[in-house]
C-alpha positions as CSV (number, residue, x, y, z in Angstrom):
1,M,-19.3,6.1,-27.1
2,S,-17.7,5.1,-29.6
3,H,-18.9,1.8,-31.4
4,L,-17.0,-0.6,-32.0
5,W,-16.6,-1.2,-35.9
6,K,-16.1,2.6,-36.7
7,S,-13.9,2.4,-39.2
8,K,-10.1,4.6,-38.0
9,G,-10.1,5.8,-41.6
10,D,-8.5,3.2,-43.1
11,K,-10.5,1.1,-45.5
12,R,-9.8,-1.6,-46.9
13,T,-11.4,-4.0,-50.1
14,I,-12.1,-7.9,-49.4
15,S,-11.6,-9.0,-52.3
16,F,-12.0,-12.9,-54.0
17,Y,-12.3,-15.2,-56.6
18,Y,-16.4,-16.9,-57.0
19,N,-17.4,-19.2,-60.7
20,P,-21.4,-19.7,-60.1
21,D,-22.2,-22.5,-61.7
22,D,-23.5,-23.1,-64.6
23,N,-27.0,-24.6,-63.3
24,I,-27.8,-21.1,-60.8
25,I,-26.1,-18.7,-64.7
26,K,-28.6,-20.9,-66.7
27,Y,-31.1,-20.2,-63.4
28,L,-31.0,-16.1,-63.1
29,E,-30.6,-16.2,-67.3
30,D,-33.6,-17.9,-67.6
31,M,-35.8,-16.3,-64.8
32,R,-34.3,-12.7,-66.3
33,D,-35.4,-13.4,-69.4
34,L,-38.8,-14.6,-67.8
35,I,-39.4,-12.3,-65.8
36,N,-39.0,-9.4,-69.0
37,K,-42.1,-11.8,-70.2
38,A,-44.2,-11.0,-66.7
39,I,-43.9,-7.5,-67.9
40,I,-44.4,-7.4,-71.4
41,N,-47.7,-9.5,-70.3
42,A,-49.5,-8.1,-68.0
43,Y,-48.9,-4.1,-69.8
44,S,-49.9,-6.1,-72.6
45,I,-53.4,-6.8,-70.6
46,A,-53.6,-3.7,-68.9
47,K,-53.8,-1.5,-71.9
48,S,-56.7,-4.6,-72.8
49,N,-58.0,-4.4,-69.4
50,N,-58.7,-0.2,-68.8
51,N,-55.4,0.0,-68.1
52,E,-55.9,-1.9,-64.6
53,L,-53.8,-4.3,-63.8
54,P,-53.6,-8.3,-64.3
55,S,-53.7,-10.2,-60.4
56,P,-50.6,-12.5,-60.3
57,I,-52.7,-15.5,-61.4
58,T,-53.6,-13.9,-63.9
59,L,-50.2,-12.8,-65.4
60,R,-49.1,-16.8,-63.9
61,R,-51.8,-18.2,-66.9
62,S,-50.6,-16.1,-69.3
63,L,-47.2,-17.5,-68.3
64,K,-47.8,-20.5,-67.8
65,K,-46.0,-22.2,-71.4
66,Y,-42.5,-20.4,-71.0
67,Y,-42.5,-22.0,-67.5
68,D,-40.6,-26.2,-68.0
69,N,-42.4,-28.2,-64.9
70,N,-39.8,-30.1,-63.9
71,I,-38.1,-28.2,-62.8
72,D,-39.8,-27.3,-59.2
73,Y,-38.8,-23.2,-59.1
74,A,-41.7,-23.2,-62.5
75,K,-43.5,-24.6,-60.1
């Protein structure tokens, strides 16, 4: 018995136009920059700490000045 959703060889691509809100773009850019900074900080802390990765709390504290505390996702 074949699966009801199994393709019969006829492939179709569905596409639609989506323009995300400027707030979403800004959020994603901010998070990208913060993740890059976190990677750099984690490497730096590990290098000075016998190659041991920092705890999430230590890493968060090292990035505190980069968070905007007026935004919910940064708290």
